[in-house]
N, C-alpha and C positions, 0 to 999 in steps of 0.2 A: 364359545362365548367368553369363558373366563380367560382364555389365552388372548383373545382380541382385546379385552378390557385391560389386561396387563400391558400389552404392547402400546395401546393408546395412552395409558398412564405414564409409562416410561418415556414415550415420545413427547408427551406434554411437558414433563419435567425437563427434558433436554432442550426443547424448543424455546421455552420461556426465556432463559438467560442468554441464548445464543446471539452472538454478534460476530461480524466479520472484522478482520484487521482493517484499520483505517489507512494503511500504507502498504503498497506492494512494490517490489523492486524486481526487475527482470531485464534480460538482454534481448533486444530485437534482432531480426534476421540480418540486418546490416551492421550488427555489433554495437549499436548504440545502446546506452543505458537508459532505461525508462523507469521513472518513479511516479507512481500514481498515489496521490494524496486525496483521500475521500472524506476528509474532515468537513462536516457541514458547518458553515460559518454561522455566527450568531446573527439573529435578525437585527435590522436597523444599524448595521455596522458596514463601513466601507471594506470591501474585500481586499485584504492584503495577503501576500504569501512570501514565504522564505523556504528555500530548499538548501539543505546543507548535509555534510557528512562529517563524522568524527572518527578518529582512530587514536586511541589513548586519550590524552587530555586536550588534543588540538581539534578544534572545530573549524571547518572550512565552508564558507558561504559560497554556494554555486550559482544561485539565481534568486532574485528578489524584486519586488516592486514597492518595497517599503521606503518611504522618503527618508533620506539620511543614511541608508545602508547601501553598501556596494558589494557586489560579488567579487571574488578573486579575479584578477586580470586574466589568468589562464583559462577561465571558464566563460568569460563574457561573450565571446564569439562562438563558443561551442555548445552553449545551452539555450534551450528555448522552453517556454511554458505556454500551455493552452488550457483554457477552462473546459471542464468536463460537465456534462449534463447528467443528473439534475444538480449536482454540487461537486466541488473538488477541482483539483488542478493536476495536470500531467506535465512533468518536467522530462525533457529528453536531453541527454548529454552525448555529444558526438566525440568519438575518439578518446574514450575514457580509459582504455585498458592499461596504458602506461602510467596513469595517475592514481589508480585505485589501490588504496591500502588493502592489506590482506584481510584483516578483520575490521569491518566497517559498520558503524551505526549510521543509518540514513534517517534524516529528520525532515519533517515539513511542519510549517507553522502557518495556519490559515486564520486570519483575524484573531491572533493571540492563542489559538488552540493548537497544541503540539501533539504530533504523532511520531513515533520512531520505531525502527526495527533494526536488529543487528543481524548481519549476514556475512559469512566468510566468503571471500572472493571465489573459492572453488565451488561454492554451493549456490551461486547465482543461477537461476533457472531461465529458460527461454520464455519469451512472451507468447506462449500459446495459451489457449483457453484452459486447457487441462492443467498446465503447470501453475498458472496464476490462481486457478481454483484451489489447487492443493496448498499453495502458499498462503492463501488468504484465511485459512482456518475457518471456513464456513461450515462448521459441524452440523448446523441446522439443516443444510441442504442434504447432507448424507442421511440424516434422520428422516427427512421427508421422502427420500428415495426408498429407504427401508420401509416406511409406512405404506407407500404405494405398492411395493413388492408384497408386503404382508396382506394387504387388502385384496390383491388380485390373485393370490395363490390359493 
């Protein structure tokens, strides 16, 4: 009884502040780069998005639907964006491998809200469910699994 109470207490403390990353970056089977931006837009705003990356002090705009902004010419025909349900956007970049800086910060901006993540080129993961799960830092899911293990053992 005391052991279970302790486990519930620890899990409760860990679950309350838990959040997943708002941006994930991975490489698809066909070697395309995929950036998922799960920022929830503010209510009553027109949804706008910008996807970019930076290396050092140079930021490069890859794709956008913001009026007055324009993506770099090298990416216009190679990138596409689709809306995700229930919120967010997915940007896919074809043939990126020769353009990718070694240490890159990927950024997305949805309706003015910014999310970013820094990833070294050698540490890009494949777009499998397991690798994206591990990349997204959803520690609360791990805690939930431990909870179920504890209650059924």
